[in-house]
MARKE-507217 format. One record per atom (N, C-alpha, C): x, y, z; residue in one letter. Coordinates in steps of 0.2 Angstrom, whole numbers, padded with zeros to 4 digits, always signed. Example, Ala and Ser with C-alpha at 12.3 -4.5 7.8 and 13.67 -1.06 7.14 Angstrom:
<rs>
+0066-0028+0039A+0062-0022+0039A+0066-0016+0039A+0064-0011+0035S+0068-0005+0036S+0064+0000+0039S
</rs>
This chain:
<rs>
+0339-0226+0012M+0334-0222+0011M+0334-0217+0017M+0334-0210+0015I+0334-0205+0021I+0326-0205+0024I+0327-0206+0030Y+0321-0206+0035Y+0319-0200+0037Y+0324-0195+0038G+0323-0188+0040G+0329-0184+0042G+0328-0179+0041I+0333-0174+0042I+0332-0168+0048I+0337-0167+0052G+0335-0162+0057G+0340-0158+0058G+0341-0151+0061T+0346-0147+0062T+0343-0143+0069T+0348-0140+0072D+0349-0136+0078D+0354-0131+0077D+0351-0126+0082I+0358-0120+0083I+0355-0118+0090I+0361-0115+0093I+0362-0112+0100I+0367-0108+0101I+0365-0103+0105E+0370-0098+0106E+0376-0101+0112E+0380-0101+0110I+0387-0104+0115I+0386-0101+0122I+0385-0094+0121E+0386-0091+0128E+0380-0093+0133E+0374-0095+0130R+0369-0098+0135R+0371-0104+0138R+0374-0108+0134I+0379-0116+0137I+0383-0113+0142I+0386-0109+0140H+0393-0106+0145H+0389-0104+0152H+0384-0099+0152K+0380-0097+0158K+0378-0103+0161K+0374-0109+0158A+0372-0114+0161A+0377-0118+0165A+0383-0118+0161L+0388-0122+0165L+0390-0119+0171L+0391-0113+0171N+0393-0109+0177N+0388-0110+0183N+0382-0111+0181R+0376-0111+0186R+0376-0118+0189R+0378-0123+0185N+0377-0129+0187N+0381-0134+0183N+0386-0138+0185L+0390-0142+0181L+0387-0149+0182L+0382-0149+0187K+0379-0156+0186K+0374-0157+0179K+0373-0152+0176L+0369-0151+0170L+0373-0156+0165L+0379-0156+0165L+0382-0161+0161L+0380-0168+0162L+0380-0170+0168D+0377-0178+0169D+0370-0179+0167D+0366-0174+0167K+0359-0174+0164K+0359-0174+0156K+0363-0172+0152L+0363-0172+0146L+0367-0177+0142L+0373-0180+0146F+0379-0183+0141F+0380-0190+0146F+0382-0195+0142S+0384-0201+0145S+0390-0201+0148S+0392-0207+0152E+0400-0206+0153E+0405-0206+0149E+0403-0210+0142D+0407-0210+0137D+0408-0204+0134D+0403-0200+0132E+0403-0193+0130E+0407-0187+0134E+0405-0189+0142L+0410-0185+0146L+0418-0184+0145L+0419-0193+0143L+0426-0192+0142L+0428-0188+0136L+0424-0188+0131V+0426-0185+0124V+0426-0178+0127V+0421-0174+0131L+0420-0168+0131L+0427-0165+0137L+0429-0171+0141K+0435-0169+0145K+0441-0167+0142K+0442-0172+0135E+0447-0171+0131E+0447-0164+0128E+0441-0161+0126K+0440-0154+0124K+0440-0149+0131K+0442-0151+0136N+0442-0146+0143N+0434-0144+0143N+0430-0147+0143Y+0423-0145+0143Y+0422-0138+0141Y+0425-0136+0135R+0424-0129+0131R+0417-0129+0130R+0413-0123+0131A+0407-0122+0130A+0405-0123+0122A+0409-0121+0119E+0408-0122+0111E+0408-0130+0110E+0411-0134+0113S+0410-0141+0112S+0404-0144+0115S+0402-0142+0121V+0397-0145+0124V+0391-0143+0120V+0391-0136+0119A+0385-0133+0114A+0386-0137+0106A+0389-0139+0105G+0390-0143+0098G+0387-0149+0099G+0389-0153+0105N+0386-0160+0105N+0379-0159+0108N+0377-0155+0111F+0370-0154+0113F+0365-0152+0106F+0368-0148+0102C+0365-0146+0097C+0364-0154+0092C+0369-0157+0092A+0369-0163+0089A+0362-0168+0091A+0363-0169+0097K+0358-0173+0101K+0351-0170+0098K+0350-0164+0098E+0343-0161+0096E+0343-0161+0089E+0348-0161+0084A+0347-0162+0077A+0344-0168+0076A+0347-0175+0081I+0346-0182+0079I+0338-0183+0081I+0336-0180+0087V+0330-0181+0089V+0324-0178+0082V+0326-0172+0080K+0322-0169+0075K+0322-0173+0069K+0328-0176+0068S+0328-0180+0062S+0323-0187+0061S+0322-0189+0067L+0317-0194+0069L+0310-0192+0069L+0308-0185+0070G+0302-0184+0072G+0299-0184+0078G+0304-0187+0083T+0301-0189+0090T+0301-0183+0096T+0306-0180+0095G+0308-0177+0102G+0310-0181+0107G+0309-0179+0113L+0312-0183+0117L+0306-0187+0121L+0303-0191+0116R+0297-0195+0119R+0300-0202+0121R+0301-0206+0125G+0302-0213+0126G+0310-0215+0128G+0314-0210+0129F+0321-0211+0130F+0324-0205+0132F+0329-0206+0137P+0332-0200+0139P+0338-0198+0135P+0340-0191+0135L+0345-0187+0130L+0352-0192+0132L+0353-0194+0137V+0360-0197+0138V+0360-0204+0134V+0355-0207+0131D+0355-0212+0128D+0357-0210+0120D+0356-0204+0119V+0358-0202+0111V+0365-0199+0112V+0370-0204+0110Q+0376-0202+0112Q+0381-0200+0105Q+0384-0195+0107I+0388-0192+0101I+0396-0194+0104I+0399-0198+0099L+0406-0200+0101L+0410-0198+0095L+0416-0200+0095R+0420-0198+0089R+0424-0205+0087R+0426-0204+0081D+0430-0210+0078D+0437-0208+0078D+0442-0212+0075K+0448-0212+0074K+0451-0204+0072K+0447-0202+0066L+0448-0195+0065L+0445-0190+0067L+0442-0191+0074N+0438-0186+0078N+0432-0184+0075N+0429-0188+0070K+0423-0186+0066K+0418-0188+0071K+0411-0184+0073P+0407-0186+0077P+0402-0192+0074P+0401-0197+0079I+0398-0202+0077I+0391-0204+0082I+0387-0206+0080V+0380-0207+0084V+0380-0214+0086V+0381-0216+0092V+0380-0223+0096V+0375-0222+0100V+0368-0225+0097P+0364-0225+0102P+0364-0231+0106P+0361-0230+0112K+0360-0235+0117K+0355-0236+0122K+0353-0241+0126G+0347-0241+0130G+0340-0240+0125G+0336-0236+0128K+0329-0235+0125K+0330-0232+0118K+0335-0228+0117F+0336-0224+0110F+0338-0229+0106F+0342-0235+0108K+0344-0240+0103K+0339-0244+0101K+0333-0246+0106E+0329-0250+0105E+0323-0246+0100E+0322-0239+0101F+0319-0236+0096F+0322-0236+0089F+0327-0235+0089C+0330-0235+0082C+0330-0242+0079C+0330-0247+0083D+0330-0254+0079D+0323-0255+0078D+0317-0253+0083E+0311-0254+0080E+0309-0250+0074E+0312-0244+0074M+0311-0240+0067M+0314-0241+0061M+0319-0247+0063K+0324-0249+0056K+0328-0243+0054K+0330-0239+0059I+0335-0233+0057I+0342-0238+0057I+0346-0238+0052S+0352-0242+0051S+0358-0237+0053S+0357-0230+0053D+0362-0225+0054D+0360-0219+0055D+0364-0215+0058I+0362-0207+0059I+0369-0205+0058I+0368-0200+0053M+0375-0196+0052M+0374-0189+0055M+0378-0186+0058V+0378-0180+0060V+0385-0176+0059V+0383-0169+0059S+0389-0165+0057S+0387-0158+0061S+0393-0157+0065I+0394-0151+0071I+0398-0145+0068I+0395-0139+0069S+0401-0134+0068S+0399-0128+0073S+0404-0124+0074H+0403-0118+0079H+0407-0112+0075H+0404-0107+0077S+0407-0100+0077S+0410-0097+0083S+0411-0092+0083K+0412-0087+0090K+0406-0087+0094K+0400-0086+0091N+0394-0086+0095N+0389-0092+0095N+0390-0096+0090Y+0383-0100+0088Y+0387-0107+0088Y+0384-0112+0090A+0385-0120+0087A+0379-0122+0084A+0380-0127+0079T+0375-0130+0074T+0376-0137+0074T+0370-0140+0072A+0372-0146+0070A+0367-0149+0065A+0368-0154+0061T+0364-0156+0056T+0363-0165+0057T+0358-0168+0057A+0358-0175+0058A+0354-0177+0052A+0357-0183+0049I+0352-0186+0044I+0352-0195+0047I+0344-0196+0047A+0343-0202+0050A+0342-0207+0042A+0345-0213+0043I+0345-0217+0036I+0341-0224+0038I+0336-0226+0035K+0333-0233+0035K+0337-0237+0031K
</rs>
Protein backbone atom coordinates (compact mmCIF):
# COMPACT_ATOMS: atom_id res chain seq x y z
CA UNK A 1 0.00 0.00 0.00
CA UNK A 2 1.28 3.48 -0.85
CA UNK A 3 1.95 5.52 2.29
CA UNK A 4 2.92 8.73 0.51
CA UNK A 5 4.41 10.40 -2.56
CA UNK A 6 6.94 13.22 -2.61
CA UNK A 7 8.65 15.25 -5.30
CA UNK A 8 11.33 17.93 -5.39
CA UNK A 9 13.08 20.09 -7.96
CA UNK A 10 16.17 22.28 -7.70
CA UNK A 11 18.23 24.51 -9.96
CA UNK A 12 21.54 22.77 -10.66
CA UNK A 13 23.34 26.14 -10.72
CA UNK A 14 22.32 26.69 -7.09
CA UNK A 15 24.08 23.45 -6.08
CA UNK A 16 27.08 24.31 -8.29
CA UNK A 17 27.50 27.66 -6.51
CA UNK A 18 27.09 26.06 -3.07
CA UNK A 19 29.76 23.47 -3.87
CA UNK A 20 32.14 26.20 -5.07
CA UNK A 21 31.65 28.07 -1.78
CA UNK A 22 31.96 25.11 0.57
CA UNK A 23 32.89 21.53 -0.34
CA UNK A 24 32.24 20.49 3.28
CA UNK A 25 28.57 20.81 2.33
CA UNK A 26 28.85 17.31 0.84
CA UNK A 27 29.76 15.85 4.25
CA UNK A 28 26.69 17.45 5.80
CA UNK A 29 24.30 16.11 3.16
CA UNK A 30 25.68 12.69 2.22
CA UNK A 31 26.90 9.52 3.95
CA UNK A 32 30.31 7.99 3.23
CA UNK A 33 28.70 5.41 0.95
CA UNK A 34 26.85 8.14 -0.97
CA UNK A 35 30.05 10.13 -1.35
CA UNK A 36 31.63 7.09 -3.03
CA UNK A 37 28.75 7.05 -5.53
CA UNK A 38 29.13 10.78 -6.17
CA UNK A 39 32.91 10.41 -6.51
CA UNK A 40 32.31 7.91 -9.34
CA UNK A 41 30.29 10.67 -11.01
CA UNK A 42 33.12 13.20 -10.42
CA UNK A 43 30.95 15.17 -7.97
CA UNK A 44 29.12 16.72 -10.92
CA UNK A 45 26.63 19.35 -9.78
CA UNK A 46 23.75 17.62 -11.58
CA UNK A 47 24.48 14.35 -9.74
CA UNK A 48 24.72 16.08 -6.37
CA UNK A 49 21.53 18.05 -7.11
CA UNK A 50 19.68 14.90 -8.17
CA UNK A 51 20.63 13.01 -5.03
CA UNK A 52 19.76 15.98 -2.84
CA UNK A 53 16.36 16.22 -4.56
CA UNK A 54 15.82 12.53 -3.92
CA UNK A 55 16.39 13.01 -0.20
CA UNK A 56 13.93 15.91 -0.14
CA UNK A 57 11.36 13.90 -2.10
CA UNK A 58 11.74 11.00 0.34
CA UNK A 59 11.08 13.05 3.46
CA UNK A 60 8.11 14.62 1.68
CA UNK A 61 6.74 11.16 0.86
CA UNK A 62 6.78 10.41 4.59
CA UNK A 63 5.29 13.76 5.54
CA UNK A 64 7.96 14.36 8.17
CA UNK A 65 10.42 16.87 6.90
CA UNK A 66 13.71 16.47 8.75
CA UNK A 67 12.31 15.75 12.19
CA UNK A 68 14.11 13.21 14.31
CA UNK A 69 16.88 12.14 11.93
CA UNK A 70 19.78 13.69 10.00
CA UNK A 71 19.73 13.93 6.21
CA UNK A 72 22.82 11.68 5.98
CA UNK A 73 20.68 8.80 7.32
CA UNK A 74 18.52 9.04 4.16
CA UNK A 75 20.91 7.25 1.81
CA UNK A 76 20.56 7.16 -1.97
CA UNK A 77 22.81 4.44 -3.36
CA UNK A 78 22.80 2.50 -6.66
CA UNK A 79 22.03 -1.08 -7.59
CA UNK A 80 23.99 -3.14 -10.13
CA UNK A 81 22.23 -1.37 -13.00
CA UNK A 82 22.92 2.10 -11.50
CA UNK A 83 19.27 2.50 -10.48
CA UNK A 84 18.92 4.71 -7.40
CA UNK A 85 17.86 2.81 -4.29
CA UNK A 86 16.97 4.08 -0.84
CA UNK A 87 18.98 2.51 1.97
CA UNK A 88 17.82 3.90 5.32
CA UNK A 89 20.27 3.90 8.21
CA UNK A 90 20.46 5.11 11.79
CA UNK A 91 17.57 7.18 13.11
CA UNK A 92 15.90 7.25 9.69
CA UNK A 93 15.86 3.44 9.56
CA UNK A 94 14.38 3.37 13.06
CA UNK A 95 11.68 5.81 11.94
CA UNK A 96 10.86 3.74 8.83
CA UNK A 97 10.67 0.56 10.93
CA UNK A 98 8.40 2.28 13.47
CA UNK A 99 6.08 3.52 10.70
CA UNK A 100 6.20 0.08 9.01
CA UNK A 101 7.57 1.54 5.77
CA UNK A 102 8.71 -1.53 3.82
CA UNK A 103 10.26 0.25 0.84
CA UNK A 104 10.85 3.68 -0.64
CA UNK A 105 11.15 3.89 -4.40
CA UNK A 106 12.86 6.88 -5.99
CA UNK A 107 13.38 8.22 -9.49
CA UNK A 108 15.91 10.96 -10.29
CA UNK A 109 16.24 13.02 -13.45
CA UNK A 110 17.87 16.21 -14.62
CA UNK A 111 18.00 18.53 -17.57
CA UNK A 112 20.57 21.21 -18.31
CA UNK A 113 19.20 23.53 -15.61
CA UNK A 114 17.14 21.47 -13.17
CA UNK A 115 17.30 18.24 -11.20
CA UNK A 116 14.15 16.55 -9.99
CA UNK A 117 13.19 13.46 -8.02
CA UNK A 118 10.03 11.63 -7.05
CA UNK A 119 9.70 9.17 -4.17
CA UNK A 120 6.99 6.71 -3.20
CA UNK A 121 6.92 5.32 0.33
CA UNK A 122 5.31 1.89 0.62
CA UNK A 123 3.83 0.27 3.71
